[in-house]
N, C-alpha and C positions, 0 to 999 in steps of 0.2 A: 476535869479528866486534863491529863500533863504527856509527851512529845512523846512516845516510843522508836528506837531504831526501824520494829515491826515495820512502825509508821512510814518512815521513811526509803524501809527498804523498797515498800510493794510498790511505792508512789515510785520512785525511780524506775524502777521496772516498767512502770506503765506506762511513764513518761516515756521513756526509750523505746521503747516495742509497738507502743499508740494502740495495742489493744489490752482488756481485759488476758478473754480469757485463754488469750498466747505469755502475756505475766505471767497466768497461775501457773502455767504449762509450764515457762520456765525456772520456775518459783519450788514448783514439786509441791504446789497446795492449792484448797479450789479457790476455784475465782468470787465465791462471794465472802471468803476470807481478803479479799482484795478492799474489792469493792467495800468491802467497812473498811477496812481499813484507812480508805478515802474520801470518805465521808465524815466519820472521823479530825480527819487530819485537816479539812477545808471545814467543820464546828469549830475545832481549835484557835484556824486559823481567821475564821470569820468572814474566808472568801472563795468562792468558784477555782478548781486549780485545775480544770477539765474543761470543753465541750463536745457532750457530748452527740454523738451521730454514728447512725445508721453505717458509716468506716473506720468508727470506733475514736478515737479522745485524743482530744489534741489539746492543749496548754495553750492558757487564759495566761496575758500578759504579766495575773501576780502567778500564774505558775510559773512563767519560766522562769521568775524570778527568784520565785523559790526553790527554786532546782539547781539552780549555782549555789545555793546557800545548800540545798540535799550532799551538794556533792561533796563544799569544805567541809560536814558533816562527817558525810560517810570515810573520805581522808584519812581524817586525823582517829576516826576508829580505829579504821585497819591499823596504822603507823602505830598503835596501843597495843591493840593485839601481831601486829608480831616482834613486837621490842618487851618483851617477858623481862621483868624481873631478873636481872640476874645469878639473886638466892633461890631462883627460883625453877632456871631452864634445869631440867632434864637433859643425861649424855647414854650413849649404848647404842645398844646395833640392833634394830627391831626386824626381826624375821616375819612380811604378810604377804601371805595368801589372798588371792579377787580371783573370783570368777570374774569372766566375758561383759556376761555388759555393765560390771562396776567397773571394772577398767576401762571400756570404750565412752559411758557419757557418767561416770561419777569422778571417779578418785583423780583424774590429774590434776587439775586443778586445785582440791584439796589439797596433793602431797605440792606442790609450788611452795602453796603459803606455810605447811610444817614445816615447811627446809629454812623456810626466813623466822620464822616461829619459836625451831629448837636448833638451831642450825651446830649445834652436838648430839643431836644425833642422827644415826647413819640408817636408812628405811630400806631394806632392800624389796625388787616387790618382784612374785610370781604368780605367774596365771595359772590356773589349776580349774581343774570341770570342780563341783562340789563332794564327790565321792575321796577326790584326792588332797582334797583343805580338811576334811575333816578328816584322815589318817593321817595325813602329815601336823594338824594340829595335838592328834593321841601322842604322835611318836618323839615332839619333841620341837616335829624338822622348822615349823614352823612357829612362829612366837603369836598371834593374830592371825585374825584373814575381815574381810570386807567383805558379806555376803551375803546373797538374797534367804532372810533370816529363815526362810518357809519353808523352806526343802533341806536344812536339814532334821538328821533323823537321828544322829547319835548322845542316846541321854547325858553322854559326859563333853557330851558339847556347852556352855553357856551363849546364847547368845542375845543380842537388847536388838533392840527396831530404832535406827533410827530416824525415818521418814517414812510413811506408808505414795505409792507413786500411782493414783486410779489407770485401772486397766478401760478403755472403753475402743469404740466401732472406727475401727479406718476406713475412708471413706474417697475414694475421687473426686473430681468437685461434682457440681452439681448430680449428684447420686437420686436417685427418688429417694433414700436408705433417712436422704442430708433434709428433707423435709417435710420427715414427721417428724409430731408431736411428743408420741411414745414406741419408741424401738426395744424391741426384747428380739435374746438367742435364737424364737422360733423362726423373725422377719430375716435373721441371719446366715437359718437353716438352707431357708431354703436361695442362698449366695452363694459362685466357689468362693469358695479360702481357703488366703496360706494361709500355712502353718509355720513358725517359728519352732525353728525346733532346739534352739541354743541354748545352755543353763536351766535343762529342763523346762523349757518355755513350752512344750506342748503334754506335758505331765502335767505341768499347773492348771493348763489349758482343760483338759477331760477333764477332773474336779469338778467345771463348775460347770460344761455340760453333764454332763452324769447328775449335779446336781438337779436338774433342770431339764431330764431325761427325754436328751436329748444326741446329733450325731452332727458333725460342722458337713459337708459339702468338700472335703479336702480336695484342690485342688492340687496343688502342692507343697510339700513341705522342703523346707529350709533354717540352715543354719546362721543368713544373714541378715541381718535386719536392712542391710543396706537389697539387696533382693527385695526386700517382700514391702519393700518403702516404694519400688519399681512398681516392681510387679499390681497395688492399687493404685497408686498416680495416674497409672496403663488402662487401666477398666477390667486388671485381667481375676478379682477377686479383690474380697476385702479381707478385710484382719482386723484379731483384737489387741490392741499391746501398749504397753502401761506410757502416763507422761513423758519417763527417763528418757526411751527412744524416741519418743515421737519427732521432726521435725517439719513446716510446714508441706515442704517441697522436695520433689525427688532429683537426683541427679542432675533427670533431664531436666529439671526445673521447672515441674508439674505439681496443681497444688496437693496435696491431703489433706483433706479433714479429720476431727472425732466428733461423733456423737454418744451422749451417756447412753448404759441399757437401762434397762426397767428392773433385767435380772440381778439378782446376789453376781457378784464376781469379783472375787477378793484384788482384793491392789494386789501390788507385786511393792513387797518392801525390802530394804534395805538395811540397812547391821551391822555391828564388831562380834565377832564370836571368839573366843578360844577354848581351853582346856579345862575344864568344873578344875585338876589339880594340879591348875601348874601356877605358881608364886605370881603377884606381880613386878613387873621393875620396874624403873624409875621411866624408860622408855613406853614401856606399854603403859602406865597410866596419864604420861603425856599422847600419847597417842588417844587415847579415848576420850580424853579429860575439853582437847580440839575440837576433836566432833561434835561432844556435848553443847558447846558451845557454840562452832561455828553454825549443829541445826537446832540450837536450841531448843534440847531435850536437857529435862533433871530425870537424875540417877536418883 
């Protein structure tokens, strides 16, 4: 077994956050993937890196020592990624449309890195709803888009998913459902429900509710993720939203817990989209290649 960057990345996230569950949320992956990576790393090094307890994960002395080494490797990798060979530099202007959720919770960090990686590519960002994004791609107003791929409907729009963000039940601290070993949509239907509407979230929700033959008891519809967060944290209702937009605390400093659901609930898929007939420019290819590298996906 050899050391991988994936193991280092998962180890660093767990060390910084102190909980596997929250590290998994931060990384947009499953808890089992983080646990497996840490076990692989400990087996490779022949030592225990964490002390596990009910309160989370604490570094051992060996773990603290290895964390410093891991940071060094991470910095070296970031330097390499941010310093492409001059002959491989792309140039040009790229017009990119993105939806509300993508701009708010995913894109900013990557735009900063793209600026370092491809300084000769000028990226213009436009926040739009899905229908406007599709129209803009078809008309040539936009070159590419970063969107929730499951929402796309036009057959001439090509899309590829970069990652899936699981949807889970959001609950206030110490809610009775958080103590249940098995929670389904029938249980959620008995609770007041806060329905997010932005980025066609209600339309997506209606699909899995209809599949279960159930209806949520909607107390409030809102386009604000922060409103959902505060309403849930204050005990006014529950919600089902993706790990991408989850934060463990509301603006008032109250905790929000998450629980997986036993019924099928499709994840939120984030990816790239473009017009099927649009020839790829060097700037478009650089943008696409960056995200495949950053997300560890293959074409």
